[in-house]
N, C-alpha and C positions, 0 to 999 in steps of 0.2 A: 300726214299731209301738212302743208305749211299753215301754221295757226294764223297767219296774216291774210289768208285768202277768205273772201266773203262772196256770197251770191245773194242777189235780191231778185226774187221772182215777182214780176208784175202780174197781179191776178185780180185786178178791180174793175175791169171792163165789162160792159153789158153784152158786147158782141152783136150789136144791132143788124149787122150786114148778114147775119146767119138767122135772122128771125124767119119763122116762128120756132125753129129749133132752139136757138139761143134766146132766152127770156131774161127780163130783169130780175125775175125771182130765181132763175136757174141758168146763169150764163154758160157759154160754150166750154170754158175752161174746166167746168165740173162734169162735163160729159165724156163718156168713152166713145168718141166719134169714130175711131179706127177699129172698134170692135175687138180690142186686144186685151180687155180685162183691166186696163188702167185708164183713167181719165187723162185729158191733156195735162192738167196740173200735176197729177201723180207721175206721168211720164217725164215732165220737165224736172221734178224733184229728183227722180231717178238718175237723170242725166247728169245733173250737177253735183249729186252726191259723190260722183267719181272724181270731182275736181276740188271740192272744198270740204272742210270738216262738217259734219252734220249740225253741230252746234252753231255754225256760222252761216247757215241758210236762213234768210229772212223772207217772208212773204209779205208783200205790200198789197193790201186789198181794201175794198170799201167796207165800212163797218157792218153793213147788213150781210156780208159774206164770211165774216170771221169764223162763224160756227161751222160753215161748210168746209173751210180750209182746215180747221182743227179736225173735223170728221174724216176728211180724206187724207190728211197728214198727221196722224196721231203722234208721230215721232217728234213733232215740234212742241216746244214749250210755249206758254202764253207770251213770253217775251219775244218769240220769233215770229209772231203774227202782228204786223204793224198795220193799223187800219185808220183810214181817213174818213171824216164824217160826211163828205160830200164830194161830188166829182168836180175836180178843178184841173184836169189835164195831167200829163205825165211829169211836167216840170216841178210842180209843187210836191208831188208824190216822191220824186227822186231826191229833191232837196231835203224833205223830211227824214227819209230813211238814211240819207248820207250823214245828217247830223246825229241821228240815232246810232249809227255804226261807229262814227268817230268817237262818240263817248265811251263805247265799248273797247275800241282799239284805234288809237290815232294813227297807227301804221297800216291800216287795213287797205288792201287792194281788192277791188270789187268788180265783179262781172254782174251786169243787169241783164236779166233774161225775160223774154216774153213767154207767156204760158200757153201759146196757141200755135206752136211751130212743129213741123215735122222734120227731123234730122235723119238722113239715110245712113250715113257712115259715122256711127257713134264714136268709134276709136279715133278716127281723124278729127272729129269735132273736139274731143277731149284734148288731143294734142294741140290743136289750134288755140283753144282757150287758155291752156297752160302757157303757151308761148306769149300770148297777149298779157296775161297776168304777170309773167316775169318781166315783160318789157315795161310796163307802167310802174313796176316797183322801183325802177331806177331812172325813170324819165317823167317829167312833168307834161305828159301828153294825155289827151283824151282819145281813146281808140274806139272806132266803130267797125264792126265786121261787115264787109260788103261781099256779095255773091255775084260771080260772073254770069251775065244774062245768057240764057239758052234760047230765048225768044223775045220779041218785042212786047213784053208784058206791060199793060197799062195799070195793073192793080198795085204795083209797087212804086215806092220812091226810088230815085236814082242818085248816086254819088258819083261825082267826077273826081278822078285822082289826078294830081299833078305829077310831072316827071320826077320832081324832088322826092326823095325817099331816104329811108334809114335802113341799111342792111346790117342786122345785129345777129348775134348768136341765137336770138330768139325769133328770127325770121325777118321778113321785109315789111316795112310799114310806110305807106305812101301818104304824103301831105294831101289833104283834101282841098280841092278847088271850089267846088259847088255842090249844093244839094238841089234836087228838083223833085217836086211832089208829083206823083201820078200823072205822067205826061199823056198827051193824045198819042195815038198809035204812030202817026208820022214821026213824031220826035222820038218815041221809044225805039223805032227802027233805026234812026240816025244814031242814037245813043249806043245801041247795041253794035252797030257796024263800026263805030269809031274805035272801039276797044278801050276807051278811056272811062267808061261808066260801068257802075256795079249797082246791083240791087241793094237797097237799104234793109238789113236784116232786122234792125232795131235791137241788136245785141251790143251793149256798150261795155267797155272795160277801162278802168281808171283807178288811181290812187284816191283815197277818200279826201285827203287835203287838197289834192289837185282839183277835184270837181267842186269842192266847197269854195275854194279860192276863185275858180272861174265863174261860178254862179253868183258870188258875192259882187263881182265886178259888173255882171250883166243884169242881175236882178237884185239890186242893193236893198230895197225896201223889204221884200220877202225874207231874204237871208238875214237881214239885220233883225227882224222880228223873231226868226227861229233862233238865232244866236242868243238873243235876250232871254227867250223862254227856257232854253236849255241851260243857260247860266244861272238864271234866278230860281229855277224850280227843279232841284235835284231829285225830288220824289216823283217817280215815274207816273203814278196815278194823277197827281196834282198837274204835272206838266202836260199830260195828255189832255186833261180838261181845258187847260189854257190854250193849247194848240187847236183844240176843237173850236174854241171861241174865235181864234183869229183866222182860221182856215178859209172861211168864206170871203175874207178880204184879199186872199192871194189871187193872183192872175190865173184865169182859165186858159192855160197855154201848154202846148206840147214841148217836149224836151228838145226836139229837132229845131223848131221854130225859134224858141227862146234862147237856146244855147248853142247847139251844135252848128247851126247855120251862121252864127255870129262870132264864135270863138276863133282865135287865130292858132290854136294848138291842137287841132283836130287831125288825127291820122286814120288812115284806112288800112285795115288788115283783111287780106283776101281769104275768104272761106271756101274751100273746095270739097266740102263734105256732103253735099247735096242738101238742099234746104227748100222747104216750102212753108209759106204762111197759110194757116188754116182758118182764115178770117172770113171767107166768103163762100157762097154756094159754087162759084166758079172754081175756087181753089179745091174745094172737095171734088168737084167733077174731074179736075185735072189729076187729082191724087189717087182716086178710087179706081179699082179695076172695072173694066167695061165688058158688057156681053158682046156678042158678034155684031150687034147693030149699034154699038156705041152708047148703050143705055148703062147708067149707073144706078144700081139698086142698093139703098143704104140700109142694110140689116133688115130687110123687108121681104115679104113674100108677094111676088108680082108676076103676072103673066102678060107678055106683050105680043101684039099682032101688028106687023107692019109699022112699027114705031121705032124712031131713031133719035139718038143723042139726047135723051131725057134724063132727068134725075127724079127718083121716086124715093120718098121717106114715108114710112108708115109706122104706127105703133104695133106692138106685138098683138097677134090675134086678129089682124086684119089682112084682107087679100085685096090687091088692086088689079084690075083687069084693064089694060091700056091698049087702045086700038087707033091706028091711023093718025098718030100725032108725032111731032118732032120738035126738038129744042125746047121742051117745056121743063119747068120745075114743078113737081107735084109733092107738096109736103103737107102731111096730115099729122100735126103734132099737138097734143093737148086739145085746147078748145079752138084751134085755128086750122082751117084748110086753106092752103095757098096754092093757086094754080096760076102760073104766069110764064112769060117767056124766059128761058134761061139766058144768062149773060146781061141782065139788066140790074146791076148792083145798085145804081142810084135809085131805082124804082122801089127796091125792098125797103129802103128807109122812108120813102114817101108812103108806102103802104102802112108801115108801122106808125108813122106820125099821124096819118089820116085816121087810123084806127083808135089812136089815143085821143085825138080831137073829138071823135064822134062817140066813143064809148068809154072814155076814161082809161084806167090802167087795166081793165078786166082782161084784155087781150095782149097786153104788153109783156 
């Protein structure tokens, strides 16, 4: 494998939209959601280990999850688990890990992976990412992988591609025109029908110096501080302590909002490998097999009577008997029982915040 290829697995999120299955103490990426014997994090690691050398895989996570990462991925050394002291959005995380990788290899070409995605055609996925890494190795472009919409989905962001494109031996890359965050259904339908828009997969590909130069232009204060700390503190442990001290001053902002939507060198690579984000109950409902009445039973023992289009999640050793209900989410996980209408993604966060306000972190 190419020694200049690196993968960053983003595994620091709480996954609040999948509460109460995903908790602050045990987020979704550490669960075997698909019942295949491997957690989402482990499946992501397996997928990218076909593309980059094992020693070039870095997991970016929150400090409280570093032990879980090491437990689930014992192949990684301590240096391959980079943790941040607090949640400050994906832009600071990616900036930190980019500076870290550049110190290891200034010629690195990086794919940034999310740890909560389902890929249907693994071979085509590997081919696509390989093409993207080859493209950025000779081009000062930031690449984001887009997925052709199959329905007017409102859970995903959309990327509009321009007619301008680069046809290379590594595939076709389209100049990006606009980003749109989770549109209303009417706009999602227009986007899909136009043929110009693609779902935002959150998979980024770039050369390490390209992304550092771009972020330095757009986020000069944060990047200047990181550059100073990496230059002044060659000792890893001392540098980490200094970065921890500075981290709370970094902006709490997403990579898309801070960089991808503002940079003028962003290109879209179309992924045709079959993709689903597993970040919400709706996505699990769309992904999991259903019984004859459209019910999704997630690794649980359930008997249904005249019940349709529900999601049921139970702990081992419990039985649910469900009668005369439809479009419900019934999730009994740990110390929380959640019963609500399915398809209310925004309400899940409200429930979680209300539980925190009333009872503290006991049920978070």
